PyMOL CGO cylinders between C-alpha atoms (Angstrom):
from pymol import cmd
from pymol.cgo import CYLINDER

trace = [
    CYLINDER, 35.15, 186.83, -140.36, 31.97, 185.48, -138.78, 0.3, 1, 1, 1, 1, 1, 1,
    CYLINDER, 31.97, 185.48, -138.78, 30.04, 186.00, -135.56, 0.3, 1, 1, 1, 1, 1, 1,
    CYLINDER, 30.04, 186.00, -135.56, 32.25, 183.50, -133.69, 0.3, 1, 1, 1, 1, 1, 1,
    CYLINDER, 32.25, 183.50, -133.69, 35.32, 185.64, -134.44, 0.3, 1, 1, 1, 1, 1, 1,
    CYLINDER, 35.32, 185.64, -134.44, 33.67, 188.74, -132.97, 0.3, 1, 1, 1, 1, 1, 1,
    CYLINDER, 33.67, 188.74, -132.97, 31.88, 187.52, -129.82, 0.3, 1, 1, 1, 1, 1, 1,
    CYLINDER, 31.88, 187.52, -129.82, 33.18, 185.39, -126.95, 0.3, 1, 1, 1, 1, 1, 1,
    CYLINDER, 33.18, 185.39, -126.95, 31.93, 181.82, -126.87, 0.3, 1, 1, 1, 1, 1, 1,
    CYLINDER, 31.93, 181.82, -126.87, 30.72, 180.12, -123.71, 0.3, 1, 1, 1, 1, 1, 1,
    CYLINDER, 30.72, 180.12, -123.71, 30.12, 176.48, -122.90, 0.3, 1, 1, 1, 1, 1, 1,
    CYLINDER, 30.12, 176.48, -122.90, 26.64, 174.96, -123.03, 0.3, 1, 1, 1, 1, 1, 1,
    CYLINDER, 26.64, 174.96, -123.03, 25.08, 171.51, -123.19, 0.3, 1, 1, 1, 1, 1, 1,
    CYLINDER, 25.08, 171.51, -123.19, 22.70, 170.54, -125.98, 0.3, 1, 1, 1, 1, 1, 1,
    CYLINDER, 22.70, 170.54, -125.98, 19.86, 168.40, -124.65, 0.3, 1, 1, 1, 1, 1, 1,
    CYLINDER, 19.86, 168.40, -124.65, 18.17, 166.00, -127.06, 0.3, 1, 1, 1, 1, 1, 1,
    CYLINDER, 18.17, 166.00, -127.06, 14.71, 165.67, -125.55, 0.3, 1, 1, 1, 1, 1, 1,
    CYLINDER, 14.71, 165.67, -125.55, 11.95, 163.09, -125.57, 0.3, 1, 1, 1, 1, 1, 1,
    CYLINDER, 11.95, 163.09, -125.57, 8.68, 164.98, -125.45, 0.3, 1, 1, 1, 1, 1, 1,
    CYLINDER, 8.68, 164.98, -125.45, 5.70, 164.31, -123.23, 0.3, 1, 1, 1, 1, 1, 1,
    CYLINDER, 5.70, 164.31, -123.23, 4.78, 161.17, -121.40, 0.3, 1, 1, 1, 1, 1, 1,
    CYLINDER, 4.78, 161.17, -121.40, 4.06, 160.83, -117.72, 0.3, 1, 1, 1, 1, 1, 1,
    CYLINDER, 4.06, 160.83, -117.72, 7.36, 162.40, -116.69, 0.3, 1, 1, 1, 1, 1, 1,
    CYLINDER, 7.36, 162.40, -116.69, 7.16, 165.32, -119.11, 0.3, 1, 1, 1, 1, 1, 1,
    CYLINDER, 7.16, 165.32, -119.11, 10.15, 166.24, -121.27, 0.3, 1, 1, 1, 1, 1, 1,
    CYLINDER, 10.15, 166.24, -121.27, 13.13, 164.03, -120.47, 0.3, 1, 1, 1, 1, 1, 1,
    CYLINDER, 13.13, 164.03, -120.47, 16.72, 164.15, -121.69, 0.3, 1, 1, 1, 1, 1, 1,
    CYLINDER, 16.72, 164.15, -121.69, 17.68, 161.38, -124.12, 0.3, 1, 1, 1, 1, 1, 1,
    CYLINDER, 17.68, 161.38, -124.12, 21.23, 162.53, -124.97, 0.3, 1, 1, 1, 1, 1, 1,
    CYLINDER, 21.23, 162.53, -124.97, 23.58, 165.41, -124.15, 0.3, 1, 1, 1, 1, 1, 1,
    CYLINDER, 23.58, 165.41, -124.15, 26.45, 167.09, -126.00, 0.3, 1, 1, 1, 1, 1, 1,
    CYLINDER, 26.45, 167.09, -126.00, 28.84, 169.60, -124.40, 0.3, 1, 1, 1, 1, 1, 1,
    CYLINDER, 28.84, 169.60, -124.40, 30.05, 172.31, -126.78, 0.3, 1, 1, 1, 1, 1, 1,
    CYLINDER, 30.05, 172.31, -126.78, 30.43, 176.09, -127.14, 0.3, 1, 1, 1, 1, 1, 1,
    CYLINDER, 30.43, 176.09, -127.14, 28.41, 178.91, -128.69, 0.3, 1, 1, 1, 1, 1, 1,
    CYLINDER, 28.41, 178.91, -128.69, 27.41, 182.53, -128.15, 0.3, 1, 1, 1, 1, 1, 1,
    CYLINDER, 27.41, 182.53, -128.15, 24.85, 182.62, -125.35, 0.3, 1, 1, 1, 1, 1, 1,
    CYLINDER, 24.85, 182.62, -125.35, 22.99, 185.83, -124.57, 0.3, 1, 1, 1, 1, 1, 1,
    CYLINDER, 22.99, 185.83, -124.57, 20.60, 185.93, -121.65, 0.3, 1, 1, 1, 1, 1, 1,
    CYLINDER, 20.60, 185.93, -121.65, 18.20, 188.83, -121.26, 0.3, 1, 1, 1, 1, 1, 1,
    CYLINDER, 18.20, 188.83, -121.26, 16.33, 188.60, -118.00, 0.3, 1, 1, 1, 1, 1, 1,
    CYLINDER, 16.33, 188.60, -118.00, 14.31, 191.23, -116.20, 0.3, 1, 1, 1, 1, 1, 1,
    CYLINDER, 14.31, 191.23, -116.20, 10.95, 192.52, -115.06, 0.3, 1, 1, 1, 1, 1, 1,
    CYLINDER, 10.95, 192.52, -115.06, 8.39, 194.41, -117.14, 0.3, 1, 1, 1, 1, 1, 1,
    CYLINDER, 8.39, 194.41, -117.14, 5.26, 196.20, -116.05, 0.3, 1, 1, 1, 1, 1, 1,
    CYLINDER, 5.26, 196.20, -116.05, 1.99, 195.77, -117.92, 0.3, 1, 1, 1, 1, 1, 1,
    CYLINDER, 1.99, 195.77, -117.92, -1.41, 196.87, -116.64, 0.3, 1, 1, 1, 1, 1, 1,
    CYLINDER, -1.41, 196.87, -116.64, 0.01, 197.65, -113.17, 0.3, 1, 1, 1, 1, 1, 1,
    CYLINDER, 0.01, 197.65, -113.17, 1.42, 194.12, -112.90, 0.3, 1, 1, 1, 1, 1, 1,
    CYLINDER, 1.42, 194.12, -112.90, 5.06, 193.14, -112.94, 0.3, 1, 1, 1, 1, 1, 1,
    CYLINDER, 5.06, 193.14, -112.94, 5.98, 190.01, -114.84, 0.3, 1, 1, 1, 1, 1, 1,
    CYLINDER, 5.98, 190.01, -114.84, 9.29, 188.33, -115.46, 0.3, 1, 1, 1, 1, 1, 1,
    CYLINDER, 9.29, 188.33, -115.46, 10.52, 188.54, -119.02, 0.3, 1, 1, 1, 1, 1, 1,
    CYLINDER, 10.52, 188.54, -119.02, 13.27, 186.23, -120.14, 0.3, 1, 1, 1, 1, 1, 1,
    CYLINDER, 13.27, 186.23, -120.14, 14.37, 185.82, -123.71, 0.3, 1, 1, 1, 1, 1, 1,
    CYLINDER, 14.37, 185.82, -123.71, 17.69, 184.18, -124.35, 0.3, 1, 1, 1, 1, 1, 1,
    CYLINDER, 17.69, 184.18, -124.35, 19.42, 183.42, -127.64, 0.3, 1, 1, 1, 1, 1, 1,
    CYLINDER, 19.42, 183.42, -127.64, 22.22, 181.08, -128.59, 0.3, 1, 1, 1, 1, 1, 1,
    CYLINDER, 22.22, 181.08, -128.59, 24.31, 181.14, -131.76, 0.3, 1, 1, 1, 1, 1, 1,
    CYLINDER, 24.31, 181.14, -131.76, 25.60, 177.65, -132.55, 0.3, 1, 1, 1, 1, 1, 1,
    CYLINDER, 25.60, 177.65, -132.55, 28.06, 176.32, -135.09, 0.3, 1, 1, 1, 1, 1, 1,
    CYLINDER, 28.06, 176.32, -135.09, 26.32, 174.68, -138.09, 0.3, 1, 1, 1, 1, 1, 1,
    CYLINDER, 26.32, 174.68, -138.09, 28.69, 171.69, -138.01, 0.3, 1, 1, 1, 1, 1, 1,
    CYLINDER, 28.69, 171.69, -138.01, 27.88, 170.50, -134.48, 0.3, 1, 1, 1, 1, 1, 1,
    CYLINDER, 27.88, 170.50, -134.48, 27.58, 166.68, -134.44, 0.3, 1, 1, 1, 1, 1, 1,
    CYLINDER, 27.58, 166.68, -134.44, 24.14, 166.70, -132.77, 0.3, 1, 1, 1, 1, 1, 1,
    CYLINDER, 24.14, 166.70, -132.77, 22.63, 168.69, -135.66, 0.3, 1, 1, 1, 1, 1, 1,
    CYLINDER, 22.63, 168.69, -135.66, 22.83, 165.77, -138.11, 0.3, 1, 1, 1, 1, 1, 1,
    CYLINDER, 22.83, 165.77, -138.11, 21.34, 163.45, -135.49, 0.3, 1, 1, 1, 1, 1, 1,
    CYLINDER, 21.34, 163.45, -135.49, 18.26, 165.54, -134.69, 0.3, 1, 1, 1, 1, 1, 1,
    CYLINDER, 18.26, 165.54, -134.69, 17.81, 166.58, -138.34, 0.3, 1, 1, 1, 1, 1, 1,
    CYLINDER, 17.81, 166.58, -138.34, 17.63, 162.90, -139.35, 0.3, 1, 1, 1, 1, 1, 1,
    CYLINDER, 17.63, 162.90, -139.35, 14.91, 162.32, -136.74, 0.3, 1, 1, 1, 1, 1, 1,
    CYLINDER, 14.91, 162.32, -136.74, 12.77, 165.24, -137.90, 0.3, 1, 1, 1, 1, 1, 1,
    CYLINDER, 12.77, 165.24, -137.90, 10.77, 166.03, -141.01, 0.3, 1, 1, 1, 1, 1, 1,
    CYLINDER, 10.77, 166.03, -141.01, 10.49, 169.77, -140.29, 0.3, 1, 1, 1, 1, 1, 1,
    CYLINDER, 10.49, 169.77, -140.29, 12.70, 172.70, -141.28, 0.3, 1, 1, 1, 1, 1, 1,
    CYLINDER, 12.70, 172.70, -141.28, 13.10, 173.89, -137.68, 0.3, 1, 1, 1, 1, 1, 1,
    CYLINDER, 13.10, 173.89, -137.68, 14.49, 170.54, -136.53, 0.3, 1, 1, 1, 1, 1, 1,
    CYLINDER, 14.49, 170.54, -136.53, 16.14, 171.94, -133.37, 0.3, 1, 1, 1, 1, 1, 1,
    CYLINDER, 16.14, 171.94, -133.37, 12.88, 173.40, -132.05, 0.3, 1, 1, 1, 1, 1, 1,
    CYLINDER, 12.88, 173.40, -132.05, 11.59, 171.36, -129.12, 0.3, 1, 1, 1, 1, 1, 1,
    CYLINDER, 11.59, 171.36, -129.12, 15.01, 170.26, -127.90, 0.3, 1, 1, 1, 1, 1, 1,
    CYLINDER, 15.01, 170.26, -127.90, 16.87, 171.95, -125.05, 0.3, 1, 1, 1, 1, 1, 1,
    CYLINDER, 16.87, 171.95, -125.05, 19.95, 173.78, -123.85, 0.3, 1, 1, 1, 1, 1, 1,
    CYLINDER, 19.95, 173.78, -123.85, 21.60, 173.79, -120.43, 0.3, 1, 1, 1, 1, 1, 1,
    CYLINDER, 21.60, 173.79, -120.43, 23.64, 176.92, -119.82, 0.3, 1, 1, 1, 1, 1, 1,
    CYLINDER, 23.64, 176.92, -119.82, 25.58, 178.17, -116.81, 0.3, 1, 1, 1, 1, 1, 1,
    CYLINDER, 25.58, 178.17, -116.81, 25.75, 181.84, -115.94, 0.3, 1, 1, 1, 1, 1, 1,
    CYLINDER, 25.75, 181.84, -115.94, 27.31, 183.26, -112.78, 0.3, 1, 1, 1, 1, 1, 1,
    CYLINDER, 27.31, 183.26, -112.78, 27.62, 179.77, -111.33, 0.3, 1, 1, 1, 1, 1, 1,
    CYLINDER, 27.62, 179.77, -111.33, 23.97, 178.74, -111.68, 0.3, 1, 1, 1, 1, 1, 1,
    CYLINDER, 23.97, 178.74, -111.68, 22.68, 176.29, -114.28, 0.3, 1, 1, 1, 1, 1, 1,
    CYLINDER, 22.68, 176.29, -114.28, 19.46, 176.85, -116.18, 0.3, 1, 1, 1, 1, 1, 1,
    CYLINDER, 19.46, 176.85, -116.18, 17.58, 174.71, -118.69, 0.3, 1, 1, 1, 1, 1, 1,
    CYLINDER, 17.58, 174.71, -118.69, 15.98, 176.21, -121.77, 0.3, 1, 1, 1, 1, 1, 1,
    CYLINDER, 15.98, 176.21, -121.77, 13.69, 174.89, -124.46, 0.3, 1, 1, 1, 1, 1, 1,
    CYLINDER, 13.69, 174.89, -124.46, 14.40, 175.88, -128.06, 0.3, 1, 1, 1, 1, 1, 1,
    CYLINDER, 14.40, 175.88, -128.06, 11.33, 177.73, -129.35, 0.3, 1, 1, 1, 1, 1, 1,
    CYLINDER, 11.33, 177.73, -129.35, 12.80, 179.22, -132.54, 0.3, 1, 1, 1, 1, 1, 1,
    CYLINDER, 12.80, 179.22, -132.54, 15.52, 178.49, -135.07, 0.3, 1, 1, 1, 1, 1, 1,
    CYLINDER, 15.52, 178.49, -135.07, 16.89, 180.82, -137.76, 0.3, 1, 1, 1, 1, 1, 1,
    CYLINDER, 16.89, 180.82, -137.76, 19.71, 180.19, -140.25, 0.3, 1, 1, 1, 1, 1, 1,
    CYLINDER, 19.71, 180.19, -140.25, 22.58, 182.67, -140.28, 0.3, 1, 1, 1, 1, 1, 1,
    CYLINDER, 22.58, 182.67, -140.28, 23.38, 182.44, -143.96, 0.3, 1, 1, 1, 1, 1, 1,
    CYLINDER, 23.38, 182.44, -143.96, 26.08, 184.59, -145.58, 0.3, 1, 1, 1, 1, 1, 1,
    CYLINDER, 26.08, 184.59, -145.58, 24.76, 185.29, -149.07, 0.3, 1, 1, 1, 1, 1, 1,
    CYLINDER, 24.76, 185.29, -149.07, 28.05, 186.84, -150.23, 0.3, 1, 1, 1, 1, 1, 1,
    CYLINDER, 28.05, 186.84, -150.23, 30.02, 183.66, -149.59, 0.3, 1, 1, 1, 1, 1, 1,
    CYLINDER, 30.02, 183.66, -149.59, 27.09, 181.23, -149.99, 0.3, 1, 1, 1, 1, 1, 1,
    CYLINDER, 27.09, 181.23, -149.99, 27.89, 179.67, -146.59, 0.3, 1, 1, 1, 1, 1, 1,
    CYLINDER, 27.89, 179.67, -146.59, 25.71, 178.79, -143.61, 0.3, 1, 1, 1, 1, 1, 1,
    CYLINDER, 25.71, 178.79, -143.61, 27.66, 180.40, -140.73, 0.3, 1, 1, 1, 1, 1, 1,
    CYLINDER, 27.66, 180.40, -140.73, 25.43, 179.69, -137.72, 0.3, 1, 1, 1, 1, 1, 1,
    CYLINDER, 25.43, 179.69, -137.72, 22.01, 178.83, -136.37, 0.3, 1, 1, 1, 1, 1, 1,
    CYLINDER, 22.01, 178.83, -136.37, 20.46, 181.36, -133.98, 0.3, 1, 1, 1, 1, 1, 1,
    CYLINDER, 20.46, 181.36, -133.98, 18.21, 179.70, -131.43, 0.3, 1, 1, 1, 1, 1, 1,
    CYLINDER, 18.21, 179.70, -131.43, 15.54, 181.48, -129.40, 0.3, 1, 1, 1, 1, 1, 1,
    CYLINDER, 15.54, 181.48, -129.40, 15.24, 179.98, -125.93, 0.3, 1, 1, 1, 1, 1, 1,
    CYLINDER, 15.24, 179.98, -125.93, 12.59, 179.87, -123.21, 0.3, 1, 1, 1, 1, 1, 1,
    CYLINDER, 12.59, 179.87, -123.21, 13.29, 178.89, -119.60, 0.3, 1, 1, 1, 1, 1, 1,
    CYLINDER, 13.29, 178.89, -119.60, 12.15, 175.31, -119.01, 0.3, 1, 1, 1, 1, 1, 1,
    CYLINDER, 12.15, 175.31, -119.01, 11.82, 172.81, -116.17, 0.3, 1, 1, 1, 1, 1, 1,
    CYLINDER, 11.82, 172.81, -116.17, 12.79, 169.35, -117.36, 0.3, 1, 1, 1, 1, 1, 1,
    CYLINDER, 12.79, 169.35, -117.36, 11.79, 166.06, -115.79, 0.3, 1, 1, 1, 1, 1, 1,
    CYLINDER, 11.79, 166.06, -115.79, 14.60, 164.00, -114.36, 0.3, 1, 1, 1, 1, 1, 1,
    CYLINDER, 14.60, 164.00, -114.36, 14.40, 160.25, -114.76, 0.3, 1, 1, 1, 1, 1, 1,
    CYLINDER, 14.40, 160.25, -114.76, 16.60, 157.90, -112.75, 0.3, 1, 1, 1, 1, 1, 1,
    CYLINDER, 16.60, 157.90, -112.75, 16.09, 155.17, -115.33, 0.3, 1, 1, 1, 1, 1, 1,
    CYLINDER, 16.09, 155.17, -115.33, 14.03, 152.92, -113.07, 0.3, 1, 1, 1, 1, 1, 1,
    CYLINDER, 14.03, 152.92, -113.07, 10.54, 151.77, -113.91, 0.3, 1, 1, 1, 1, 1, 1,
    CYLINDER, 10.54, 151.77, -113.91, 7.82, 151.54, -111.32, 0.3, 1, 1, 1, 1, 1, 1,
]
cmd.load_cgo(trace, "trace")
């Protein structure tokens, strides 16, 4: 039994991003799939100021087809960091940037069961494909 047997999975879209440039971060490729998305959103008070705090996580299957693609393009251990996720909650879509990646490794069975991604809300540039 793993985490996907215990918690309900929801749909999300993995966004393979191109970083920077004039437009900012743009989407190169998308993959629709499922995982365990947890959004924690609220307000905190620090020094008599309220600020929005949002920290979301996503548990993804280690055999997703996009993993091999982005891993081949990267020379770092946290190869998913810098890419994005589009998730829908209560009818509204939100884009997130992956800022952390941790392996969910089961040492008893010697199996990688999931990747847990830490997400940060992100505004992505939208390109219509035209050049000007």
